[in-house]
C-alpha positions in Angstrom: 19.4 -3.7 15.8 19.5 -5.1 12.4 17.7 -3.5 9.3 18.1 -3.5 5.9 20.3 -0.5 4.9 21.1 0.7 1.0 24.2 2.9 0.2 23.8 3.5 -3.0 20.6 3.5 -5.2 20.2 0.8 -8.2 19.6 -3.1 -7.9 18.2 -5.3 -5.7 21.3 -6.0 -5.1 22.3 -2.8 -2.4 20.0 -3.6 0.3 21.8 -5.6 3.2 21.6 -6.6 6.3 23.4 -4.7 8.9 23.8 -3.1 12.7 22.3 -0.2 13.0 21.9 2.5 16.0 18.9 1.4 18.2 16.4 4.7 18.1 15.4 6.2 20.7 12.0 7.8 22.4 11.6 11.5 22.2 9.2 13.3 24.1 6.5 13.4 22.0 7.4 9.9 20.6 6.8 6.4 20.6 9.6 3.7 19.9 7.5 1.0 18.0 9.4 -2.7 17.9 8.2 -3.7 14.5 6.6 -7.5 13.8 5.9 -6.5 10.2 6.6 -4.4 7.8 5.9 -4.5 3.7 7.7 -4.1 0.1 5.3 -1.9 -2.1 6.2 0.2 -5.5 6.9 2.8 -3.5 10.3 1.0 -2.3 11.0 -0.2 -5.5 10.7 3.3 -7.5 13.0 5.3 -4.5 15.6 1.8 -4.4 16.2 2.4 -8.1 15.2 5.8 -8.9 13.4 5.1 -11.9 11.2 8.0 -11.9 9.8 10.2 -14.8 11.6 12.4 -15.7 9.7 14.8 -15.2 10.1 13.7 -11.6 13.9 13.5 -11.5 15.0 16.4 -9.5 12.2 16.6 -6.7 12.8 12.6 -6.8 16.6 13.6 -6.1 16.7 16.6 -3.8 13.9 14.3 -1.4 15.7 10.9 -2.0 19.2 12.1 -2.4 21.6 12.8 -5.2 24.7 10.6 -4.9 23.6 8.3 -2.2 20.2 7.6 -0.3 19.4 10.4 1.9 17.0 8.4 4.3 18.9 4.9 3.3 16.4 2.1 5.0 13.0 1.6 2.8 9.6 0.7 4.1 7.1 3.0 4.2 4.4 0.7 6.6 4.2 -1.3 9.8 2.9 -2.9 12.5 3.5 -3.3 16.1 4.0 -3.2 19.3 4.6 0.2 21.7 8.1 -0.4 23.4 8.6 3.1 24.8 6.5 6.4 25.1 8.0 10.0 25.6 6.9 11.5 28.4 5.4 13.9 26.5 3.4 11.1 24.6 -1.1 11.0 25.8 -2.6 8.5 22.8 -0.3 5.2 23.2 1.1 2.9 26.1 3.7 0.4 26.6 2.2 -2.6 24.8 0.1 -1.1 22.6 -0.9 -3.2 19.1 -0.4 -0.4 16.9 0.2 -0.2 13.0 1.7 2.8 11.1 2.3 5.0 7.4 5.9 5.8 7.8 5.5 7.7 4.2 6.4 11.0 6.2 8.2 9.6 8.5 11.7 9.2 5.9 10.6 5.8 5.7 12.7 4.0 8.3 10.2 0.2 8.5 12.8 -2.5 6.8 14.4 -2.4 10.7 13.4 -4.4 14.0 12.3 -0.9 15.6 11.0 2.8 14.5 10.2 5.2 16.2 7.0 8.1 15.3 5.4 10.8 16.2 2.4 10.1 18.0 0.5 12.7 16.4 1.7 10.5 13.5 -0.2 8.2 10.7 -0.4 5.6 13.9 -3.5 3.9 15.3 -3.9 1.1 18.0 -3.8 -2.2 15.3 -7.4 -3.3 14.1 -8.5 -6.5 16.9 -9.5 -8.8 14.6 -6.3 -8.5 12.3 -2.7 -10.3 12.8 0.1 -8.2 13.1 1.1 -9.4 9.4 -1.9 -8.3 7.6 -2.3 -5.1 9.2 1.3 -4.0 8.3 -0.1 -4.0 4.7 -3.2 -1.9 5.5 -1.7 1.5 6.1 -0.8 2.7 1.9 -2.4 0.0 -0.1 -6.7 0.4 1.7 -6.3 4.8 2.0 -5.6 4.8 -1.5 -7.8 2.6 -2.4 -10.1 4.5 -0.4 -9.4 8.0 -1.7 -9.7 5.8 -5.0 -13.1 5.3 -4.7 -13.9 8.9 -2.6 -12.9 10.6 -5.3 -15.0 8.7 -7.9 -18.2 9.8 -5.3 -19.2 5.9 -6.1 -22.5 5.5 -5.0 -25.6 2.1 -4.3 -26.0 0.7 -8.0 -23.0 3.0 -9.9 -20.8 -0.4 -11.9 -18.1 0.0 -11.3 -14.8 -1.4 -12.9 -11.4 -1.8 -11.0 -8.2 -2.5 -13.4 -5.6 -3.9 -11.9 -7.8 -5.6 -9.3 -5.3 -8.2 -7.9 -2.8 -6.0 -6.5 -2.2 -4.0 -3.2 -5.0 -0.7 -3.8 -7.0 -2.6 -6.8 -7.7 -5.7 -3.8 -8.8 -2.7 -1.0 -10.7 -0.9 -3.6 -12.5 -4.3 -4.6 -13.9 -4.5 -1.4 -14.8 -0.9 -0.8 -16.6 -0.6 -3.2 -18.5 -3.2 -3.0 -19.1 -2.0 0.3 -20.7 1.3 -0.8 -23.0 -0.9 -2.9 -21.6 -0.7 -5.9 -21.3 -3.3 -8.7 -18.0 -4.3 -9.4 -15.9 -5.1 -12.1 -12.5 -6.5 -11.6 -9.4 -6.8 -14.7 -6.7 -8.7 -13.5 -4.8 -11.8 -15.0 -6.0 -16.1 -15.2 -4.3 -16.4 -12.2 -5.7 -14.1 -10.1 -9.4 -14.5 -11.3 -10.8 -16.6 -8.4 -8.9 -14.5 -5.6 -10.6 -11.8 -7.0 -14.2 -13.0 -7.0 -13.4 -14.1 -3.0 -13.0 -10.7 -2.8 -16.8 -9.8 -3.9 -16.4 -9.1 -7.2 -19.5 -9.2 -9.1 -17.5 -9.9 -12.0 -14.3 -10.6 -12.7 -12.7 -10.0 -16.9 -8.9 -12.0 -17.9 -7.0 -9.1 -19.3 -4.8 -12.0 -21.1 -8.1 -13.3 -23.1 -11.3 -10.4 -22.9 -11.3 -7.4 -23.9 -12.5 -5.5 -20.6 -14.3 -3.0 -23.5 -15.1 -5.4 -26.6 -18.3 -6.8 -25.3 -20.3 -3.6 -24.8 -20.5 -2.8 -20.8 -20.1 0.8 -20.0 -19.6 2.0 -16.1 -20.1 4.9 -14.2 -16.2 4.9 -13.2 -13.2 3.2 -14.4 -10.5 3.0 -11.3 -6.9 2.4 -12.9 -5.4 0.6 -10.2 -1.6 0.4 -11.4 -1.4 2.9 -14.1 -1.6 1.3 -16.8 -5.3 0.8 -18.1 -4.9 0.9 -22.2 -7.1 4.8 -23.1 -8.5 3.7 -25.6 -10.6 0.7 -24.2 -11.6 3.4 -21.3 -13.2 5.5 -23.9 -15.2 2.3 -25.1 -16.2 1.3 -22.1 -17.3 4.7 -19.9 -21.2 5.7 -20.0 -21.2 9.6 -21.8 -21.4 11.3 -18.0 -18.6 8.0 -16.3 -15.2 8.9 -14.8 -11.6 7.4 -15.7 -9.7 8.1 -12.2 -6.3 6.6 -11.6 -3.9 5.6 -9.6 -1.6 8.5 -11.6 -2.8 11.5 -10.4 -3.9 10.8 -6.7 -2.8 13.0 -4.8 -0.5 10.7 -2.6 -1.0 13.3 1.0 -2.4 10.7 3.7 -4.6 11.2 6.5 -5.1 9.4 9.5 -9.2 9.7 9.0 -8.4 7.7 5.9 -6.3 5.5 7.8 -9.2 5.3 10.8 -11.7 4.8 8.2 -10.0 1.8 6.9 -9.3 0.3 10.3 -13.3 0.9 11.0 -14.2 -1.0 7.5 -11.7 -3.3 8.5 -13.2 -4.4 12.1 -16.7 -4.4 10.4 -15.8 -7.3 8.8 -15.9 -5.5 5.0 -12.4 -5.3 4.4 -9.5 -7.5 5.0 -5.9 -7.2 3.9 -4.1 -9.7 1.2 -1.3 -11.3 1.0 0.5 -12.7 -1.9 4.0 -13.4 -0.3 5.8 -13.3 2.7 9.9 -12.8 3.5 12.3 -13.0 6.6 13.6 -9.5 7.1 16.3 -11.6 6.1 16.0 -11.7 2.8 14.2 -7.9 2.0 17.0 -8.0 -1.4 14.5 -11.3 -2.4 11.4 -10.1 -2.2 11.8 -7.0 -4.0 13.4 -8.7 -6.9 9.8 -10.0 -7.1 8.5 -7.0 -6.3 10.4 -5.8 -9.5 8.2 -7.9 -12.1 5.5 -6.1 -11.6 3.1 -8.5 -11.2 2.4 -8.9 -7.2 -0.1 -10.2 -6.1 -1.8 -7.9 -3.1 1.0 -7.5 -0.3 4.6 -8.6 0.1 4.6 -8.8 3.6 8.2 -8.8 5.6 8.2 -10.4 9.0 10.6 -9.1 11.9 11.4 -12.5 14.5 
């Protein structure tokens, strides 16, 4: 099968399209023919090993010291079940599924991927394409985790910093679904997008300091880990909360993915796809995500 392989750490130039052995489903696994995957900020960190000094050693232990321990990246996918192991009962051949591969040594940047049937995998939302579904398993549940940590309730005023990114676009929609009055913060190019997701107000951070107008919020969510602390302190109510993705647990659960899927099928949440690339151009997708200014999700389509 074809896959994007990184034989060393470094820039996007280390990524090469190669032929690798097709995996075989074990007794408790399913084999998924991948239709779509994504390039996330997590893929960039793995490829470049650009991590804070405190996490340098844990990252090396997990990802490899001299070369990638798991050379095929890709944290989320959507596709069709091609084969099932003899012990599998949750899925059958032909099922359309979507999944997170974060706990499965990644590997979604390939034509096929095996997954344990009790992993973070569900049947695909019926109202999503494979490309849209592939963009859900990381950003959607992460946004849900943020909103839950903030205990968002109807009528609360919340501000979402980084509202046009993957987690941010989901956070806007999930906060609205929880009944909040949502203000999104993004750049000029993305103001209309964030409005279209249901934000009650959108602030263009290139033109306006969100803390300068006197508005105060019950919760401020930083979905990119870059929210200025001085501004945050001025814009929070006395009993308000500041919640940043930088200090959020990365532990995923099937329950979270299930809730997001239900919200998708109820029409409360949709995926935002900023750019699409074929598998052979995955390195170019990495270069785009490297800029730090991607819109929504970057999807890789696999023929």
